[in-house]
LODRENRO-798741 format. One record per atom (N, C-alpha, C, O): residue number from 0; chain; z, x, y; residue in three letters; atom name. Coordinates in steps of 0.1 Angstrom, whole numbers, plus 2048, in hexadecimal, padded with zeros to 3 digits. Layout:
<recs>
@k = NUM c = A z = Z x = X y = Y r = ALA a = CA
...
</recs>
This chain:
<recs>
@k = 0 c = A z = 843 x = 658 y = D4E r = MET a = N
@k = 0 c = A z = 835 x = 654 y = D48 r = MET a = CA
@k = 0 c = A z = 834 x = 64E y = D3B r = MET a = C
@k = 0 c = A z = 82D x = 645 y = D38 r = MET a = O
@k = 1 c = A z = 83C x = 653 y = D32 r = LEU a = N
@k = 1 c = A z = 83C x = 64E y = D24 r = LEU a = CA
@k = 1 c = A z = 841 x = 640 y = D23 r = LEU a = C
@k = 1 c = A z = 83C x = 639 y = D1B r = LEU a = O
@k = 2 c = A z = 84C x = 63B y = D2D r = SER a = N
@k = 2 c = A z = 850 x = 62F y = D2D r = SER a = CA
@k = 2 c = A z = 846 x = 624 y = D33 r = SER a = C
@k = 2 c = A z = 846 x = 619 y = D2F r = SER a = O
@k = 3 c = A z = 83E x = 628 y = D3B r = GLU a = N
@k = 3 c = A z = 834 x = 621 y = D40 r = GLU a = CA
@k = 3 c = A z = 829 x = 61E y = D35 r = GLU a = C
@k = 3 c = A z = 824 x = 612 y = D34 r = GLU a = O
@k = 4 c = A z = 826 x = 628 y = D2E r = ILE a = N
@k = 4 c = A z = 81B x = 625 y = D22 r = ILE a = CA
@k = 4 c = A z = 821 x = 61D y = D18 r = ILE a = C
@k = 4 c = A z = 81B x = 614 y = D12 r = ILE a = O
@k = 5 c = A z = 82F x = 620 y = D16 r = LEU a = N
@k = 5 c = A z = 833 x = 615 y = D09 r = LEU a = CA
@k = 5 c = A z = 835 x = 606 y = D10 r = LEU a = C
@k = 5 c = A z = 832 x = 5FB y = D0A r = LEU a = O
@k = 6 c = A z = 83A x = 606 y = D1C r = GLU a = N
@k = 6 c = A z = 838 x = 5F7 y = D23 r = GLU a = CA
@k = 6 c = A z = 82E x = 5F1 y = D22 r = GLU a = C
@k = 6 c = A z = 82D x = 5E5 y = D1F r = GLU a = O
@k = 7 c = A z = 822 x = 5F9 y = D26 r = PHE a = N
@k = 7 c = A z = 815 x = 5F4 y = D28 r = PHE a = CA
@k = 7 c = A z = 810 x = 5F1 y = D17 r = PHE a = C
@k = 7 c = A z = 808 x = 5E7 y = D15 r = PHE a = O
@k = 8 c = A z = 815 x = 5F8 y = D0E r = GLY a = N
@k = 8 c = A z = 811 x = 5F4 y = CFF r = GLY a = CA
@k = 8 c = A z = 817 x = 5E6 y = CFE r = GLY a = C
@k = 8 c = A z = 810 x = 5DC y = CFA r = GLY a = O
@k = 9 c = A z = 823 x = 5E5 y = D01 r = MET a = N
@k = 9 c = A z = 82A x = 5D8 y = CFD r = MET a = CA
@k = 9 c = A z = 824 x = 5CD y = D03 r = MET a = C
@k = 9 c = A z = 823 x = 5C2 y = CFD r = MET a = O
@k = 10 c = A z = 821 x = 5CF y = D10 r = LEU a = N
@k = 10 c = A z = 81B x = 5C3 y = D16 r = LEU a = CA
@k = 10 c = A z = 80C x = 5C0 y = D13 r = LEU a = C
@k = 10 c = A z = 807 x = 5B5 y = D14 r = LEU a = O
@k = 11 c = A z = 806 x = 5C9 y = D0F r = PHE a = N
@k = 11 c = A z = 7F7 x = 5C9 y = D09 r = PHE a = CA
@k = 11 c = A z = 7FA x = 5C2 y = CFC r = PHE a = C
@k = 11 c = A z = 7F3 x = 5B8 y = CF9 r = PHE a = O
@k = 12 c = A z = 803 x = 5C6 y = CF2 r = ALA a = N
@k = 12 c = A z = 805 x = 5BF y = CE5 r = ALA a = CA
@k = 12 c = A z = 808 x = 5B2 y = CE7 r = ALA a = C
@k = 12 c = A z = 802 x = 5A9 y = CE0 r = ALA a = O
@k = 13 c = A z = 811 x = 5AE y = CEF r = PHE a = N
@k = 13 c = A z = 815 x = 59F y = CF3 r = PHE a = CA
@k = 13 c = A z = 809 x = 59A y = CF7 r = PHE a = C
@k = 13 c = A z = 804 x = 590 y = CF1 r = PHE a = O
@k = 14 c = A z = 802 x = 59E y = D03 r = GLY a = N
@k = 14 c = A z = 7F6 x = 597 y = D09 r = GLY a = CA
@k = 14 c = A z = 7EA x = 595 y = D00 r = GLY a = C
@k = 14 c = A z = 7E3 x = 58B y = D01 r = GLY a = O
@k = 15 c = A z = 7E8 x = 5A0 y = CF7 r = PHE a = N
@k = 15 c = A z = 7DC x = 59E y = CEE r = PHE a = CA
@k = 15 c = A z = 7DE x = 590 y = CE4 r = PHE a = C
@k = 15 c = A z = 7D5 x = 58B y = CDE r = PHE a = O
@k = 16 c = A z = 7EA x = 58E y = CE4 r = SER a = N
@k = 16 c = A z = 7EC x = 581 y = CD8 r = SER a = CA
@k = 16 c = A z = 7E6 x = 574 y = CDD r = SER a = C
@k = 16 c = A z = 7DF x = 56C y = CD7 r = SER a = O
@k = 17 c = A z = 7EB x = 573 y = CEB r = TRP a = N
@k = 17 c = A z = 7EA x = 565 y = CF1 r = TRP a = CA
@k = 17 c = A z = 7DB x = 55F y = CF2 r = TRP a = C
@k = 17 c = A z = 7D8 x = 553 y = CF1 r = TRP a = O
@k = 18 c = A z = 7D1 x = 569 y = CF5 r = PRO a = N
@k = 18 c = A z = 7C2 x = 562 y = CF4 r = PRO a = CA
@k = 18 c = A z = 7BF x = 55C y = CE7 r = PRO a = C
@k = 18 c = A z = 7B7 x = 553 y = CE6 r = PRO a = O
@k = 19 c = A z = 7C6 x = 561 y = CDC r = PHE a = N
@k = 19 c = A z = 7C2 x = 55A y = CCE r = PHE a = CA
@k = 19 c = A z = 7CA x = 54D y = CCE r = PHE a = C
@k = 19 c = A z = 7C4 x = 543 y = CCA r = PHE a = O
@k = 20 c = A z = 7D6 x = 54C y = CD3 r = ALA a = N
@k = 20 c = A z = 7DE x = 540 y = CD3 r = ALA a = CA
@k = 20 c = A z = 7D6 x = 535 y = CDE r = ALA a = C
@k = 20 c = A z = 7D5 x = 529 y = CDC r = ALA a = O
@k = 21 c = A z = 7D2 x = 53B y = CE7 r = ILE a = N
@k = 21 c = A z = 7CB x = 534 y = CF2 r = ILE a = CA
@k = 21 c = A z = 7BE x = 52B y = CEB r = ILE a = C
@k = 21 c = A z = 7BC x = 51F y = CEB r = ILE a = O
@k = 22 c = A z = 7B4 x = 535 y = CE5 r = MET a = N
@k = 22 c = A z = 7AB x = 530 y = CDF r = MET a = CA
@k = 22 c = A z = 7AD x = 526 y = CD4 r = MET a = C
@k = 22 c = A z = 7A5 x = 51C y = CD2 r = MET a = O
@k = 23 c = A z = 7B8 x = 529 y = CCB r = ARG a = N
@k = 23 c = A z = 7BC x = 51F y = CBF r = ARG a = CA
@k = 23 c = A z = 7BF x = 512 y = CC5 r = ARG a = C
@k = 23 c = A z = 7BA x = 508 y = CC1 r = ARG a = O
@k = 24 c = A z = 7C7 x = 511 y = CD0 r = THR a = N
@k = 24 c = A z = 7CC x = 505 y = CD5 r = THR a = CA
@k = 24 c = A z = 7BF x = 4FE y = CDD r = THR a = C
@k = 24 c = A z = 7BD x = 4F2 y = CDB r = THR a = O
@k = 25 c = A z = 7B7 x = 506 y = CE4 r = TYR a = N
@k = 25 c = A z = 7AA x = 4FF y = CEA r = TYR a = CA
@k = 25 c = A z = 7A1 x = 4F9 y = CDE r = TYR a = C
@k = 25 c = A z = 79D x = 4EE y = CDE r = TYR a = O
@k = 26 c = A z = 79F x = 501 y = CD5 r = ARG a = N
@k = 26 c = A z = 796 x = 4FA y = CCA r = ARG a = CA
@k = 26 c = A z = 79B x = 4EF y = CC3 r = ARG a = C
@k = 26 c = A z = 794 x = 4E6 y = CC1 r = ARG a = O
@k = 27 c = A z = 7A8 x = 4F0 y = CBF r = ALA a = N
@k = 27 c = A z = 7AF x = 4E7 y = CB7 r = ALA a = CA
@k = 27 c = A z = 7B2 x = 4DA y = CBF r = ALA a = C
@k = 27 c = A z = 7B3 x = 4CF y = CBA r = ALA a = O
@k = 28 c = A z = 7B4 x = 4DC y = CCB r = LYS a = N
@k = 28 c = A z = 7B9 x = 4D1 y = CD6 r = LYS a = CA
@k = 28 c = A z = 7C7 x = 4CC y = CD0 r = LYS a = C
@k = 28 c = A z = 7CA x = 4C0 y = CD2 r = LYS a = O
@k = 29 c = A z = 7CE x = 4D4 y = CCA r = ARG a = N
@k = 29 c = A z = 7DB x = 4CF y = CC3 r = ARG a = CA
@k = 29 c = A z = 7E5 x = 4DA y = CC8 r = ARG a = C
@k = 29 c = A z = 7E1 x = 4E5 y = CCC r = ARG a = O
@k = 30 c = A z = 7F2 x = 4D6 y = CC8 r = VAL a = N
@k = 30 c = A z = 7FC x = 4DF y = CCB r = VAL a = CA
@k = 30 c = A z = 807 x = 4DF y = CC1 r = VAL a = C
@k = 30 c = A z = 813 x = 4E3 y = CC5 r = VAL a = O
@k = 31 c = A z = 804 x = 4DB y = CB5 r = ASP a = N
@k = 31 c = A z = 80F x = 4DA y = CAC r = ASP a = CA
@k = 31 c = A z = 815 x = 4E9 y = CAA r = ASP a = C
@k = 31 c = A z = 80E x = 4F3 y = CA9 r = ASP a = O
@k = 32 c = A z = 823 x = 4E8 y = CAA r = GLY a = N
@k = 32 c = A z = 829 x = 4F6 y = CA7 r = GLY a = CA
@k = 32 c = A z = 82B x = 4FF y = CB2 r = GLY a = C
@k = 32 c = A z = 831 x = 509 y = CB0 r = GLY a = O
@k = 33 c = A z = 826 x = 4FB y = CBF r = LYS a = N
@k = 33 c = A z = 828 x = 502 y = CCB r = LYS a = CA
@k = 33 c = A z = 833 x = 4FE y = CD2 r = LYS a = C
@k = 33 c = A z = 836 x = 4F2 y = CD3 r = LYS a = O
@k = 34 c = A z = 83B x = 508 y = CD9 r = SER a = N
@k = 34 c = A z = 846 x = 505 y = CDF r = SER a = CA
@k = 34 c = A z = 845 x = 507 y = CF0 r = SER a = C
@k = 34 c = A z = 844 x = 513 y = CF4 r = SER a = O
@k = 35 c = A z = 844 x = 4FD y = CF8 r = PRO a = N
@k = 35 c = A z = 842 x = 500 y = D06 r = PRO a = CA
@k = 35 c = A z = 850 x = 508 y = D0A r = PRO a = C
@k = 35 c = A z = 84E x = 512 y = D11 r = PRO a = O
@k = 36 c = A z = 85C x = 505 y = D06 r = MET a = N
@k = 36 c = A z = 867 x = 50D y = D0A r = MET a = CA
@k = 36 c = A z = 866 x = 51B y = D08 r = MET a = C
@k = 36 c = A z = 869 x = 524 y = D10 r = MET a = O
@k = 37 c = A z = 861 x = 51E y = CFC r = PHE a = N
@k = 37 c = A z = 85E x = 52C y = CF9 r = PHE a = CA
@k = 37 c = A z = 855 x = 534 y = D02 r = PHE a = C
@k = 37 c = A z = 858 x = 540 y = D04 r = PHE a = O
@k = 38 c = A z = 84A x = 52D y = D07 r = MET a = N
@k = 38 c = A z = 83F x = 531 y = D0F r = MET a = CA
@k = 38 c = A z = 846 x = 534 y = D1D r = MET a = C
@k = 38 c = A z = 843 x = 53E y = D24 r = MET a = O
@k = 39 c = A z = 84F x = 52A y = D21 r = ILE a = N
@k = 39 c = A z = 855 x = 52C y = D2E r = ILE a = CA
@k = 39 c = A z = 85F x = 538 y = D2E r = ILE a = C
@k = 39 c = A z = 860 x = 53E y = D38 r = ILE a = O
@k = 40 c = A z = 866 x = 53A y = D23 r = ILE a = N
@k = 40 c = A z = 870 x = 545 y = D23 r = ILE a = CA
@k = 40 c = A z = 867 x = 552 y = D23 r = ILE a = C
@k = 40 c = A z = 86B x = 55B y = D29 r = ILE a = O
@k = 41 c = A z = 85C x = 552 y = D1C r = VAL a = N
@k = 41 c = A z = 854 x = 55E y = D1C r = VAL a = CA
@k = 41 c = A z = 851 x = 561 y = D2B r = VAL a = C
@k = 41 c = A z = 852 x = 56C y = D30 r = VAL a = O
@k = 42 c = A z = 84C x = 556 y = D33 r = ILE a = N
@k = 42 c = A z = 848 x = 559 y = D41 r = ILE a = CA
@k = 42 c = A z = 852 x = 55D y = D49 r = ILE a = C
@k = 42 c = A z = 84F x = 567 y = D51 r = ILE a = O
@k = 43 c = A z = 860 x = 559 y = D48 r = ILE a = N
@k = 43 c = A z = 869 x = 55C y = D4C r = ILE a = CA
@k = 43 c = A z = 86D x = 56B y = D4C r = ILE a = C
@k = 43 c = A z = 870 x = 572 y = D55 r = ILE a = O
@k = 44 c = A z = 86B x = 56E y = D40 r = GLY a = N
@k = 44 c = A z = 86C x = 57C y = D3B r = GLY a = CA
@k = 44 c = A z = 864 x = 586 y = D42 r = GLY a = C
@k = 44 c = A z = 868 x = 591 y = D46 r = GLY a = O
@k = 45 c = A z = 856 x = 581 y = D44 r = TYR a = N
@k = 45 c = A z = 84C x = 58B y = D49 r = TYR a = CA
@k = 45 c = A z = 850 x = 58C y = D58 r = TYR a = C
@k = 45 c = A z = 84F x = 596 y = D5F r = TYR a = O
@k = 46 c = A z = 856 x = 580 y = D5F r = CYS a = N
@k = 46 c = A z = 858 x = 57F y = D6C r = CYS a = CA
@k = 46 c = A z = 864 x = 589 y = D70 r = CYS a = C
@k = 46 c = A z = 864 x = 590 y = D7A r = CYS a = O
@k = 47 c = A z = 86F x = 58A y = D67 r = CYS a = N
@k = 47 c = A z = 879 x = 593 y = D67 r = CYS a = CA
@k = 47 c = A z = 874 x = 5A2 y = D67 r = CYS a = C
@k = 47 c = A z = 87A x = 5AC y = D6C r = CYS a = O
@k = 48 c = A z = 868 x = 5A3 y = D5F r = GLY a = N
@k = 48 c = A z = 862 x = 5B3 y = D5D r = GLY a = CA
@k = 48 c = A z = 85D x = 5B6 y = D6B r = GLY a = C
@k = 48 c = A z = 860 x = 5C1 y = D70 r = GLY a = O
@k = 49 c = A z = 857 x = 5AE y = D71 r = ILE a = N
@k = 49 c = A z = 850 x = 5AF y = D7E r = ILE a = CA
@k = 49 c = A z = 85A x = 5B2 y = D89 r = ILE a = C
@k = 49 c = A z = 858 x = 5BA y = D92 r = ILE a = O
@k = 50 c = A z = 865 x = 5AA y = D88 r = ALA a = N
@k = 50 c = A z = 86F x = 5AB y = D91 r = ALA a = CA
@k = 50 c = A z = 877 x = 5B7 y = D91 r = ALA a = C
@k = 50 c = A z = 87B x = 5BC y = D9C r = ALA a = O
@k = 51 c = A z = 878 x = 5BE y = D82 r = SER a = N
@k = 51 c = A z = 87F x = 5CB y = D83 r = SER a = CA
@k = 51 c = A z = 876 x = 5D5 y = D88 r = SER a = C
@k = 51 c = A z = 87C x = 5DF y = D8D r = SER a = O
@k = 52 c = A z = 869 x = 5D6 y = D86 r = HIS a = N
@k = 52 c = A z = 860 x = 5DE y = D8D r = HIS a = CA
@k = 52 c = A z = 85F x = 5DE y = D9C r = HIS a = C
@k = 52 c = A z = 85C x = 5E7 y = DA4 r = HIS a = O
@k = 53 c = A z = 862 x = 5D1 y = DA0 r = LEU a = N
@k = 53 c = A z = 861 x = 5D1 y = DB0 r = LEU a = CA
@k = 53 c = A z = 86F x = 5D5 y = DB6 r = LEU a = C
@k = 53 c = A z = 86F x = 5DB y = DC1 r = LEU a = O
@k = 54 c = A z = 879 x = 5D2 y = DAF r = VAL a = N
@k = 54 c = A z = 885 x = 5D6 y = DB3 r = VAL a = CA
@k = 54 c = A z = 886 x = 5E5 y = DB4 r = VAL a = C
@k = 54 c = A z = 88A x = 5EB y = DBE r = VAL a = O
@k = 55 c = A z = 883 x = 5EB y = DA8 r = GLU a = N
@k = 55 c = A z = 882 x = 5FA y = DA7 r = GLU a = CA
@k = 55 c = A z = 877 x = 600 y = DB0 r = GLU a = C
@k = 55 c = A z = 879 x = 60B y = DB5 r = GLU a = O
@k = 56 c = A z = 86B x = 5FA y = DB3 r = GLY a = N
@k = 56 c = A z = 862 x = 600 y = DBC r = GLY a = CA
@k = 56 c = A z = 85A x = 60A y = DB2 r = GLY a = C
@k = 56 c = A z = 853 x = 613 y = DB7 r = GLY a = O
@k = 57 c = A z = 85A x = 608 y = DA6 r = THR a = N
@k = 57 c = A z = 853 x = 613 y = D9D r = THR a = CA
@k = 57 c = A z = 849 x = 60B y = D93 r = THR a = C
@k = 57 c = A z = 84B x = 600 y = D91 r = THR a = O
@k = 58 c = A z = 840 x = 611 y = D8E r = LYS a = N
@k = 58 c = A z = 836 x = 60D y = D84 r = LYS a = CA
@k = 58 c = A z = 832 x = 5FF y = D88 r = LYS a = C
@k = 58 c = A z = 833 x = 5F5 y = D80 r = LYS a = O
@k = 59 c = A z = 82D x = 5FD y = D95 r = LEU a = N
@k = 59 c = A z = 829 x = 5F0 y = D9B r = LEU a = CA
@k = 59 c = A z = 81D x = 5ED y = D94 r = LEU a = C
@k = 59 c = A z = 81B x = 5E1 y = D93 r = LEU a = O
@k = 60 c = A z = 814 x = 5F5 y = D8E r = TRP a = N
@k = 60 c = A z = 806 x = 5F2 y = D89 r = TRP a = CA
@k = 60 c = A z = 80A x = 5EB y = D7C r = TRP a = C
@k = 60 c = A z = 801 x = 5E3 y = D78 r = TRP a = O
@k = 61 c = A z = 814 x = 5EC y = D77 r = LEU a = N
@k = 61 c = A z = 818 x = 5E3 y = D69 r = LEU a = CA
@k = 61 c = A z = 81D x = 5D4 y = D6E r = LEU a = C
@k = 61 c = A z = 81F x = 5CB y = D66 r = LEU a = O
@k = 62 c = A z = 81D x = 5D3 y = D7B r = CYS a = N
@k = 62 c = A z = 81F x = 5C5 y = D7E r = CYS a = CA
@k = 62 c = A z = 812 x = 5BB y = D7C r = CYS a = C
@k = 62 c = A z = 812 x = 5AF y = D79 r = CYS a = O
@k = 63 c = A z = 806 x = 5C3 y = D7F r = TRP a = N
@k = 63 c = A z = 7F9 x = 5BC y = D7D r = TRP a = CA
@k = 63 c = A z = 7F9 x = 5B9 y = D6D r = TRP a = C
@k = 63 c = A z = 7F2 x = 5B0 y = D6A r = TRP a = O
@k = 64 c = A z = 7FE x = 5C0 y = D64 r = VAL a = N
@k = 64 c = A z = 7FD x = 5BD y = D56 r = VAL a = CA
@k = 64 c = A z = 806 x = 5B1 y = D52 r = VAL a = C
@k = 64 c = A z = 802 x = 5A8 y = D4A r = VAL a = O
@k = 65 c = A z = 811 x = 5B1 y = D58 r = TYR a = N
@k = 65 c = A z = 81B x = 5A7 y = D57 r = TYR a = CA
@k = 65 c = A z = 815 x = 599 y = D5D r = TYR a = C
@k = 65 c = A z = 818 x = 58E y = D57 r = TYR a = O
@k = 66 c = A z = 80F x = 59A y = D67 r = LEU a = N
@k = 66 c = A z = 809 x = 58E y = D6E r = LEU a = CA
@k = 66 c = A z = 7FB x = 589 y = D64 r = LEU a = C
@k = 66 c = A z = 7F8 x = 57D y = D64 r = LEU a = O
@k = 67 c = A z = 7F5 x = 592 y = D5D r = ALA a = N
@k = 67 c = A z = 7EA x = 58E y = D54 r = ALA a = CA
@k = 67 c = A z = 7F0 x = 587 y = D49 r = ALA a = C
@k = 67 c = A z = 7EB x = 57C y = D44 r = ALA a = O
@k = 68 c = A z = 7FC x = 58C y = D43 r = ASP a = N
@k = 68 c = A z = 803 x = 585 y = D38 r = ASP a = CA
@k = 68 c = A z = 808 x = 577 y = D3D r = ASP a = C
@k = 68 c = A z = 806 x = 56D y = D35 r = ASP a = O
@k = 69 c = A z = 80D x = 576 y = D49 r = ILE a = N
@k = 69 c = A z = 812 x = 56B y = D4D r = ILE a = CA
@k = 69 c = A z = 806 x = 55F y = D4E r = ILE a = C
@k = 69 c = A z = 807 x = 553 y = D4A r = ILE a = O
@k = 70 c = A z = 7FB x = 564 y = D54 r = ALA a = N
@k = 70 c = A z = 7EF x = 55B y = D53 r = ALA a = CA
@k = 70 c = A z = 7EB x = 555 y = D45 r = ALA a = C
@k = 70 c = A z = 7E8 x = 549 y = D44 r = ALA a = O
@k = 71 c = A z = 7EB x = 560 y = D3B r = LEU a = N
@k = 71 c = A z = 7E7 x = 55C y = D2E r = LEU a = CA
@k = 71 c = A z = 7F3 x = 552 y = D29 r = LEU a = C
@k = 71 c = A z = 7EE x = 548 y = D24 r = LEU a = O
@k = 72 c = A z = 800 x = 553 y = D29 r = VAL a = N
@k = 72 c = A z = 808 x = 54A y = D25 r = VAL a = CA
@k = 72 c = A z = 808 x = 53D y = D2C r = VAL a = C
@k = 72 c = A z = 80A x = 532 y = D26 r = VAL a = O
@k = 73 c = A z = 806 x = 53F y = D39 r = SER a = N
@k = 73 c = A z = 804 x = 532 y = D41 r = SER a = CA
@k = 73 c = A z = 7F9 x = 529 y = D3E r = SER a = C
@k = 73 c = A z = 7FA x = 51D y = D40 r = SER a = O
@k = 74 c = A z = 7EE x = 530 y = D3A r = THR a = N
@k = 74 c = A z = 7E1 x = 528 y = D36 r = THR a = CA
@k = 74 c = A z = 7E5 x = 521 y = D27 r = THR a = C
@k = 74 c = A z = 7E1 x = 516 y = D23 r = THR a = O
@k = 75 c = A z = 7ED x = 529 y = D1F r = ASP a = N
@k = 75 c = A z = 7F0 x = 522 y = D13 r = ASP a = CA
@k = 75 c = A z = 7FA x = 517 y = D16 r = ASP a = C
@k = 75 c = A z = 7FA x = 50E y = D0E r = ASP a = O
@k = 76 c = A z = 804 x = 517 y = D1E r = LEU a = N
@k = 76 c = A z = 80D x = 50E y = D21 r = LEU a = CA
@k = 76 c = A z = 806 x = 501 y = D29 r = LEU a = C
@k = 76 c = A z = 80A x = 4F6 y = D27 r = LEU a = O
@k = 77 c = A z = 7FC x = 503 y = D31 r = ALA a = N
@k = 77 c = A z = 7F4 x = 4F8 y = D37 r = ALA a = CA
@k = 77 c = A z = 7EC x = 4F2 y = D2C r = ALA a = C
@k = 77 c = A z = 7EA x = 4E6 y = D2E r = ALA a = O
@k = 78 c = A z = 7E7 x = 4F8 y = D22 r = LEU a = N
@k = 78 c = A z = 7E0 x = 4F2 y = D17 r = LEU a = CA
@k = 78 c = A z = 7EA x = 4E9 y = D0E r = LEU a = C
@k = 78 c = A z = 7E6 x = 4DF y = D07 r = LEU a = O
@k = 79 c = A z = 7F6 x = 4EF y = D0F r = TYR a = N
@k = 79 c = A z = 800 x = 4E7 y = D05 r = TYR a = CA
@k = 79 c = A z = 802 x = 4D9 y = D0C r = TYR a = C
@k = 79 c = A z = 801 x = 4CF y = D06 r = TYR a = O
@k = 80 c = A z = 806 x = 4DA y = D1A r = PHE a = N
@k = 80 c = A z = 806 x = 4CE y = D20 r = PHE a = CA
@k = 80 c = A z = 7FB x = 4C3 y = D21 r = PHE a = C
@k = 80 c = A z = 7FC x = 4B7 y = D21 r = PHE a = O
@k = 81 c = A z = 7F0 x = 4CA y = D21 r = ARG a = N
@k = 81 c = A z = 7E3 x = 4C5 y = D21 r = ARG a = CA
@k = 81 c = A z = 7E0 x = 4BB y = D14 r = ARG a = C
@k = 81 c = A z = 7DB x = 4B0 y = D14 r = ARG a = O
@k = 82 c = A z = 7E3 x = 4C3 y = D08 r = TYR a = N
@k = 82 c = A z = 7E1 x = 4BE y = CFC r = TYR a = CA
@k = 82 c = A z = 7ED x = 4B6 y = CF4 r = TYR a = C
@k = 82 c = A z = 7EC x = 4B0 y = CEA r = TYR a = O
@k = 83 c = A z = 7F9 x = 4B8 y = CFA r = ALA a = N
@k = 83 c = A z = 804 x = 4B3 y = CF5 r = ALA a = CA
@k = 83 c = A z = 805 x = 4A3 y = CF4 r = ALA a = C
@k = 83 c = A z = 807 x = 49D y = CE9 r = ALA a = O
@k = 84 c = A z = 802 x = 49D y = D00 r = SER a = N
@k = 84 c = A z = 802 x = 48E y = CFF r = SER a = CA
@k = 84 c = A z = 7F7 x = 489 y = CF5 r = SER a = C
@k = 84 c = A z = 7F9 x = 47F y = CF0 r = SER a = O
@k = 85 c = A z = 7EC x = 48F y = CF2 r = ALA a = N
@k = 85 c = A z = 7E3 x = 48B y = CE8 r = ALA a = CA
@k = 85 c = A z = 7E9 x = 48E y = CDB r = ALA a = C
@k = 85 c = A z = 7E7 x = 486 y = CD2 r = ALA a = O
@k = 86 c = A z = 7EF x = 497 y = CD9 r = SER a = N
@k = 86 c = A z = 7F5 x = 499 y = CCC r = SER a = CA
@k = 86 c = A z = 800 x = 490 y = CC9 r = SER a = C
@k = 86 c = A z = 802 x = 48B y = CBE r = SER a = O
@k = 87 c = A z = 809 x = 48D y = CD2 r = ARG a = N
@k = 87 c = A z = 813 x = 482 y = CD0 r = ARG a = CA
@k = 87 c = A z = 80B x = 475 y = CCE r = ARG a = C
@k = 87 c = A z = 80E x = 46F y = CC4 r = ARG a = O
@k = 88 c = A z = 802 x = 472 y = CD4 r = ARG a = N
@k = 88 c = A z = 7FA x = 465 y = CD2 r = ARG a = CA
@k = 88 c = A z = 7F5 x = 464 y = CC3 r = ARG a = C
@k = 88 c = A z = 7F6 x = 45A y = CBC r = ARG a = O
@k = 89 c = A z = 7EF x = 470 y = CBF r = ARG a = N
@k = 89 c = A z = 7EA x = 470 y = CB1 r = ARG a = CA
@k = 89 c = A z = 7F6 x = 46D y = CA6 r = ARG a = C
@k = 89 c = A z = 7F6 x = 466 y = C9C r = ARG a = O
@k = 90 c = A z = 800 x = 475 y = CAA r = GLN a = N
@k = 90 c = A z = 80C x = 473 y = CA0 r = GLN a = CA
@k = 90 c = A z = 812 x = 465 y = C9F r = GLN a = C
@k = 90 c = A z = 816 x = 460 y = C94 r = GLN a = O
@k = 91 c = A z = 811 x = 45F y = CAB r = SER a = N
@k = 91 c = A z = 817 x = 451 y = CAC r = SER a = CA
@k = 91 c = A z = 80F x = 446 y = CA5 r = SER a = C
@k = 91 c = A z = 813 x = 43C y = C9F r = SER a = O
@k = 92 c = A z = 800 x = 44A y = CA7 r = THR a = N
@k = 92 c = A z = 7F6 x = 443 y = CA1 r = THR a = CA
@k = 92 c = A z = 7F6 x = 443 y = C92 r = THR a = C
@k = 92 c = A z = 7F5 x = 438 y = C8C r = THR a = O
@k = 93 c = A z = 7F8 x = 450 y = C8C r = ALA a = N
@k = 93 c = A z = 7FA x = 450 y = C7E r = ALA a = CA
@k = 93 c = A z = 807 x = 44A y = C77 r = ALA a = C
@k = 93 c = A z = 808 x = 445 y = C6C r = ALA a = O
@k = 94 c = A z = 812 x = 44C y = C80 r = THR a = N
@k = 94 c = A z = 81F x = 445 y = C7C r = THR a = CA
@k = 94 c = A z = 81C x = 437 y = C7D r = THR a = C
@k = 94 c = A z = 820 x = 430 y = C73 r = THR a = O
@k = 95 c = A z = 815 x = 430 y = C86 r = ASP a = N
@k = 95 c = A z = 814 x = 422 y = C86 r = ASP a = CA
@k = 95 c = A z = 80A x = 41E y = C7B r = ASP a = C
@k = 95 c = A z = 80C x = 413 y = C76 r = ASP a = O
@k = 96 c = A z = 800 x = 426 y = C77 r = GLN a = N
@k = 96 c = A z = 7F8 x = 421 y = C6C r = GLN a = CA
@k = 96 c = A z = 7FF x = 421 y = C5D r = GLN a = C
@k = 96 c = A z = 7FA x = 41B y = C54 r = GLN a = O
@k = 97 c = A z = 809 x = 429 y = C5D r = ALA a = N
@k = 97 c = A z = 80F x = 42C y = C50 r = ALA a = CA
@k = 97 c = A z = 817 x = 421 y = C4C r = ALA a = C
@k = 97 c = A z = 81D x = 421 y = C42 r = ALA a = O
</recs>
């Protein structure tokens, strides 16, 4: 039971930070400093966490927390791809004007 609570705490802490990152990206419409590879690795890690619970057949309720975190990271990743091309265009325009 303690391991479930601790795992939930870890997932909650990681998941709690993503809405702030999503809002910052959405408001600024910029992705400077963001790494899509990092976000993909985080999603893969969450998928491994789900897989471990499915294989063991225990703590299946935690899979829902993993899925919520995957949804948040995926939202930030989608925003990255949405705004990355605009960010590249701004950088090339600034370079051309210099």
